[in-house]
N, C-alpha and C positions, 0 to 999 in steps of 0.2 A: 498501601497506596490509596490516596484519597482522590476524590473527584468532586466536581460541582454539580453532578447530575441528581435531579430529583424527578421522580416519575411525574410526567405531565408538564414539566417545566419546559419552556422554550428559551434556550440560550441563544445569544447572538453569535454570529460567526466569529467575531473578534474574541468573545469570551471562551469559545471552544478552542480557538487557536492558542490563546493564552494558556488554557488548561493543558493542551498538548505540549507546549513549550515547557511548562512547569514540570510535567511528568518526565520529559526527557532530561531536563536539567537535574531533577531529583535522582535520576538513574545514573547520572555521571556523564551525560552527553555534553558536548561543548559546541559553540558556534551555531546554535539552532536558529534557523531562519525560516520564516513562513512567507511564501510569496504567492502571487496570483498573476499569471500571464496568459493571455489569449483564452480566457475561460477555464484554464487549468489552475488548480491550487497545488502547492507543493510544500513539503516539509523537508528541509535539508539540514543535516547536523553531522557532527563528528563524534566518534566514540573510539577511544584508543587511537590507533594509527589509521583508522579507516573513516571514510565519509559515506553517508547514506542519504538517499533521497526517495521519499514516498510521494507519489503524484496522484492527485484527484482529477481524472480526465473529465472533460465536458462530454455530454452524450453525443452519440452519432445520430444523424437524422433518422435512422431506422429504429432507434430506441423507443419503446412504448412510452407514451406520455405519463402513464401512471407510475413509472419508476423515477422517483426524484433523484437527480444527480446534479453535481456542480456544473453550471453552464454560464455562458455570458449573460449578464443581466439585461432584461428588457426594461425600458424606461417608460413611465407614463408621461403625460403632457407637461407635468411639473418637474420632470427630470428625476423623479424618485424611482427606485427599483420596483419592479412588479412584485407583488406579494408572493406569487407562486415561485418566482425565481429566488426570492429570499428564503422561502421555506425549503426549496430544493438544496440551496447552498448550505443552510443550517443542518439539514439531514445528512448531507455528504460529510461535512466536517464532524458531525457527531459520530457517524459511523467510523471515520478514520480515528477519531479520539478513542472510541471503544476498542478498535483493533490494536492500537498502540498500547492502551492500558492492559489488555489481555496479554500481549507479548511481553511487556515489562513485568507483569505479575508472574509469568512462567519463568522468566530470568531470575527474578527475586526469590522464587521458590526453589531454585536450583534444578529445575527440570531440564533446562537448556541453557546454553551460554548466550550472551548477547549476539555474538557473531553468528551462531547457529540460527537464532530466531529471526535475525534481520538480514541474513545472507543474500537473499534475492535482491534486496534494495541497496547492497553495497556497491559503491561506484568504482568502476575499473579505472586504472590510470590512463588508459587509452580512450576512455569515453564510454558511455552507456553504463549499465549495471550488470551484476553477475547473472541475473535471470536472462537478460538480452544476450549476453555472451555465451551462455551455456545451453539455452533451450534448443537451438538447432541440433547440437550434438546429442542431447538427450533424446530428442524426437527421432533422430537417425538410428540411435541405439535401439529404441523400442521398435522401430520399423524393421530393423534387422532381426530382432528376436521374434517378431510376428511371422516373418518369412520362415524362420527356422521352426517355429511351432507348427506351421502348416505341413511340414514334412513328418510330423509325429513327435510326441513328447520325449521319447527316448532319444531320438536323433538330436532334438534341440538341446537336451541336457548334456549330451556328449559334446556337441559343438560349442556351447557356451562355456563349458568347463575347460576346454582346451585353449581358449583365447588368452 
């Protein structure tokens, strides 16, 4: 898998987005779309019978300013985007590109399947993604196990094995 990254180089958001699209296309994904709405960037694509969506959220007001993240662009008096906003957007898109590259390399190496690696981002037929659909149940399961562990490890082992 190749990429356009050179240490110290500053790529534009559009070139990073093109790189993401090329990586996904090269891995066999279809219908790859890169969008930006309300300050959020998103990569949506299909692989096999499933659709996936990875979102770059804009920062919350409580986020420290030193952490660059994709956010709505501020404009100067000439209507150009503020350099700090451009840098934050580039940083976010580069991080997403590196994440996708690492995931695709793990798939290509046979360490995991595509669906295993991207499962959290798989879109559900009724809306949302797998992470959103399953995280409440997983959290409840862990909370139940914590309660069991409070009564002692032997009791917890017996109770969890009988379920």
